[in-house]
N, C-alpha and C positions, 0 to 999 in steps of 0.2 A: 574548552580545553584545547589550546592550540596544538599540541602535540598529537591528540587525538584526531583532530581535523585533518592534518597533514597524512597520517597513515590511512586514515579512511578514504583518501582520494585514490588509493589504489585499488586495482581491479584484477581479481584471478582470472586469467585468459584461459578458462578451461570450461568445457560445458559440465554443467551441475552433475551430468550422469558419469563424470570421471570416476575410475575405480578408486575405492577407498583403501585404507592402508592394507597391506596382505596380512592374514593373521599369522600367528607364530605356527611353524610347523610341529605337528604332534611328535612326541619321542615315546619310545617305549616305556619309560619310567615316569611320564608325565600325565597329564589329564587334560580333558577338553571342558570348556565352559559352553553352554548354550543359553542364549536368552531371548528375549522379544521385547517388542515396544510399539510405540505409536508412529515411528518413521518408517520411511521407505526403504531403509538399507542401503543406500548409495549416498555416497559423498562424505561430508563431514559428520562426524559423530558431535553433537553439541555437548554432551557431558564428558565426551573424551577431550574437547577443546577446552573446557573448564579445568579438567584435572592437568592438562599440560600447562595450562596458565598459572596454576597455582604451583607448578614446580618452576616457574620462571622462563617458560617458553614465550618469545615475542609472537606476534599475530602472523608475519609473513611464514616463520618456520611452522607454525600450526597448519596453516592453509596448505602449503606445499607437502606437509607430511600426510595429508589426507587426498590431496589431488596430485597425484604422482606424475612429474613431468610438467607440472603447471609453472607459469611465470606470472610476475606481478607487473602490471603496465597501466599506465593513466588512459583514460578514455575521456572523450569529449562530452559535452552535455547532451542529453536526450529526453524527450517527453514520453511518458508511459500512461496509459489509459487503465485505471484499475477499476474492475467492476464490482459496484458496491451493492446493487440491488438489481435485479432481473425481472422483466415482466411486470413492472408495477401498473397498477391503474392510478393510484393516489399516493402521496407522500407528504409528510409534514416537514416543513423546514423552520427552525426556530434561530433568531438571532441572539448570540451569547457574548457578552463582553463588548458589543459594538455592532454596527449596522453591517447588513450584507446587501449586495445589488442583485435584483434580477433583471437580465436583459435577454434578447434574441442573438442568435449567432451573426446576424447581419449588423448588429450594433444597436438596434433600437432599445431604449430603456423601456423596462416594464414597470419596476417598483424599487423603491428603497426601504428596507425592512429594519427597523429601529431596534436596538438591544432591548430584550425582553418581550418582543413579540413575534408573531409566527405567521407563516403563509401555508395553505394547503394547495399543492398542484395536483390538478385533476388532468389526466391525458383524455382527449376527446377522441371520437371515433375517426374523424378526418385528420388525425395527425397532429392537432393543435393542443393547445394547453389553457386552462383556465385557472387563474391564480386567484384563492379566496382568502379572505380576511377572517379573523376569528369570529365575527358576526354573521358570517356566511355570505357577505356582499363580494361580488366579483371584481377584481381590479381592472379598471377601464371599462367595465361592462361589455366585455368582449372575449373572445377566445384569440389567444396570442399565438403567433408562429404557424408552423405546418411542416409538411416533409421538406428536409433539407434546410429549415430554419428553426431549428429547435431551441429549447429554453436554457438559459446558464444561469448559475448562482455564483456570485463571486464574494468571498469573505474579505472583510477589511473594513475597519481595524480590528473587528472581532472574529467569531467562529461560526460556523453553521451546525446546530445539531440536527441531525436526520433521524427522526423518531423510530422510523421502522428498521434502521441499521443500527441504532442504539450506541452510537458515536459520534464524534464531532469532527468537522473537518476545518482546518486553518491555513492550509498550503494549496496552492493551485486553485482549481474551481470545480464546481459540480457542472457536469453537462448531461442532459437529457438527450437520448437517442432513440428515436422511433422504432420500436421492435415489430409491432403488427397494429392492426385496427384497435384503437383504445389502449394500447399498452407501449411502455417505454422502458429502456435500460437507464439505470443512472450510474453514471461514471464519475470518479475522480480523476481529473486530468492534470498532471503536475510533472515537475523533473523528476528524473530518477533519484536525486539525492533528496528531494522532498519526500519521495515514495519510501525511501530506506528509512527517513526519520519516523515514520509511522509504523514498521514492521515490527511485531511483538513476538519474536520468537524464542528469546531467553530474557531472563530477568535482568533488569538494569543494575542490580547489585553485583553482578559478576566481576571478577577481575578485568581490568582494562584491556588486556590481551585477548582475553575471550571475547568481548564486545567487539573489538576491532576485527577479529577472524570472522565473527558473525556478520558484521557490516560489510566486509569483503564478499562473503558468500551471498548475502542478500542483494548487493549490487550486481554481482555477476549473474545471478539468476534473472534479475530484472532486464539487463542488457541481452541475455540469451533468449529470453521470451521475445523480446523486440525483434530479434533476428528471424523468429519463426512464423511471424504473421499472427493475426487477430485470432483469439479463441472463438470458436463457434459458440452461438447461442447467447453472447453477452456484449458483442460490440466491443471488446477489451482486449487488452493484452495479457492481464493477469486478474484472476479473482482475488477479492479480499480474504477469501477463507484459507484454511489449510490445504485446499486443493493445489494452491500456488504457495504463497507465503501469508502468514496471518498479519494482514493490514488493519489496525485500529485507529489510524489518523492521529489526531491530537491527544487521544487518551493515552498513548505510549509516552508522549512528552510530559503530560501532566501527572502520570503516575510515579510512584516512588522511584528516586533516582533517575528519573526521565532526562534531567540534565546531563548526567554522565553518558547516557546513549547519544543525544544529538551534538554534545560537545559545547 
């Protein structure tokens, strides 16, 4: 949807902790409403954005309503590291809809995994990786990589299903980062735009203006996290859980109405 893509290139340049809309002042003949939910109580109310979209408010008006004093601006491309799994010892990667490539950070090829097949990656105590076929045999009959030369998996033309994460990755690449002896973090490394495509914070069936407002907020949060340095304990900029924003990779695009979200 060309119109949607154009609007989604806008960024609200305001920290996600900007104040939400001020509540209406109480009147002597009025009443107060109190409520609660799963949110953090700061920034844009997603159901509030839904209600405003339903009465015809455009995305820019919704965003600036919740982020007082914010402005919209275009930003350049940036790469973000999404923490999918932390401190893993083994992980199973399956090729869905096409092959994926395994290689080391120095560019040395490790394996090409055909559609319908899988590999189990074991993190060794010396910081390397063993790549096992379904029959248990080791690819190359060796340990691959080591500290500073970690394993990378690149989808294309298919997707990579990560069993322990229970989602699929179709954009960017998977990158293992050594965490400690025998353990590694698994990151999804991609552009901020590709990251936003996999953020699953609101249903894709919502009105276009609500989706646009959510995308602006999600993109803003990603850039804000990039400005704050890595999160500790994951080697990442953002976690895929609701500790940051719920990132589910390709599952967001493949879900009902996913084409409305990604445009």
